[in-house]
C-alpha positions as CSV (number, residue, x, y, z in Angstrom):
1,M,0.0,0.0,0.0
2,A,1.3,3.5,-0.9
3,S,2.2,5.7,2.0
4,T,0.3,8.9,2.6
5,I,2.0,12.0,1.1
6,E,1.4,15.4,2.5
7,P,2.8,18.1,0.1
8,S,2.1,21.6,1.1
9,N,2.0,22.7,-2.6
10,L,-1.6,21.6,-3.4
11,N,-3.8,24.6,-3.5
12,S,-7.6,24.6,-3.7
13,H,-7.6,24.4,-7.5
14,H,-5.3,21.3,-7.4
15,R,-7.6,19.7,-4.8
16,E,-10.6,20.4,-7.0
17,T,-8.9,18.9,-10.0
18,L,-8.0,15.8,-7.9
19,E,-11.6,15.4,-6.9
20,Q,-12.8,15.7,-10.5
21,I,-10.4,13.0,-11.6
22,F,-11.8,10.6,-9.0
23,E,-15.4,11.6,-9.4
24,H,-18.0,8.9,-10.1
25,P,-19.5,8.7,-12.6
26,M,-16.4,9.8,-14.5
27,S,-16.4,13.5,-15.3
28,R,-16.2,14.3,-19.0
29,N,-15.0,17.9,-18.6
30,I,-11.7,17.9,-16.8
31,Q,-9.5,20.5,-18.4
32,W,-6.1,19.6,-19.6
33,R,-4.6,22.8,-18.2
34,A,-5.9,22.0,-14.8
35,V,-4.5,18.5,-14.9
36,L,-1.1,19.9,-16.1
37,S,-1.1,22.3,-13.2
38,L,-1.9,19.5,-10.7
39,L,0.8,17.3,-12.1
40,G,3.3,20.2,-12.0
41,A,2.7,20.4,-8.3
42,V,3.0,16.7,-7.5
43,A,5.1,15.1,-10.3
44,S,8.0,15.6,-12.6
45,I,6.9,16.6,-16.1
46,E,9.1,16.6,-19.2
47,E,7.6,17.9,-22.5
48,Q,8.9,15.8,-25.4
49,H,9.8,17.2,-28.8
50,D,6.6,15.6,-30.2
51,G,4.3,17.4,-27.9
52,R,3.8,14.5,-25.5
53,F,4.4,14.9,-21.8
54,L,6.5,12.4,-19.8
55,V,5.1,12.4,-16.3
56,T,6.9,10.7,-13.4
57,L,4.9,10.4,-10.1
58,G,6.4,8.2,-7.4
59,T,7.8,5.1,-9.1
60,E,5.6,5.4,-12.2
61,T,6.2,7.1,-15.5
62,E,3.4,7.7,-18.0
63,T,3.3,9.5,-21.3
64,F,0.3,11.8,-21.9
65,E,-0.7,13.5,-25.1
66,R,-2.3,16.9,-25.1
67,P,-5.9,16.4,-26.0
68,G,-7.4,17.7,-29.2
69,D,-9.8,19.9,-27.3
70,K,-9.6,21.4,-23.8
71,D,-10.7,18.3,-21.9
72,I,-8.9,15.0,-21.2
73,D,-10.3,11.8,-22.4
74,A,-11.6,8.7,-20.4
75,Q,-8.3,6.8,-20.8
76,Q,-6.3,9.7,-19.4
77,V,-8.6,9.8,-16.4
78,V,-8.0,6.1,-15.8
79,D,-4.3,6.5,-16.1
80,L,-4.3,9.5,-13.8
81,R,-6.4,7.7,-11.2
82,R,-3.9,4.8,-11.1
83,M,-0.9,7.1,-10.8
84,L,-2.4,9.4,-8.2
85,R,-3.8,6.5,-6.1
86,N,-0.5,4.6,-6.2
87,A,1.4,7.8,-5.1
88,G,-0.9,8.2,-2.1
89,Y,-3.0,11.2,-3.3
90,W,-6.3,9.4,-3.0
91,S,-7.8,6.8,-0.6
92,E,-11.1,5.1,-0.5
93,G,-12.4,7.9,1.8
94,G,-11.5,10.6,-0.7
95,A,-8.6,13.0,-1.2
96,V,-5.7,12.7,1.2
97,P,-5.8,15.6,3.6
98,R,-3.3,18.3,2.7
C-alpha cells in the first residue's frame, strides 16, 4: 500500500482537479490545463519534442498527449487515477488531507 503523502504545494484548484479525476460517474469535462497544473505540483513533467508529456509520479512514469480539445479523455482519467492513487493522493475515503 502506498504511503500517505502530504505536500504543502496543493492549492484549492489542485484539490478540486484531484476530486474531479476521482469523481463517479467519471467527469467528462476535466480541463487539460488544470491537470497539467496539478501534475506540475506533484510530479516531474518533461515535455517531449513531439508534444507529449512524460510524467513521473512516485515510481511510475506515463506518457500523456495533449488532448485535441480542452478536456482530457476517459483513458487519461483512468491513467491519472492509477498514478495518483499509487502515489498516495487518494484513498477510499477521498482526497488525502493536505
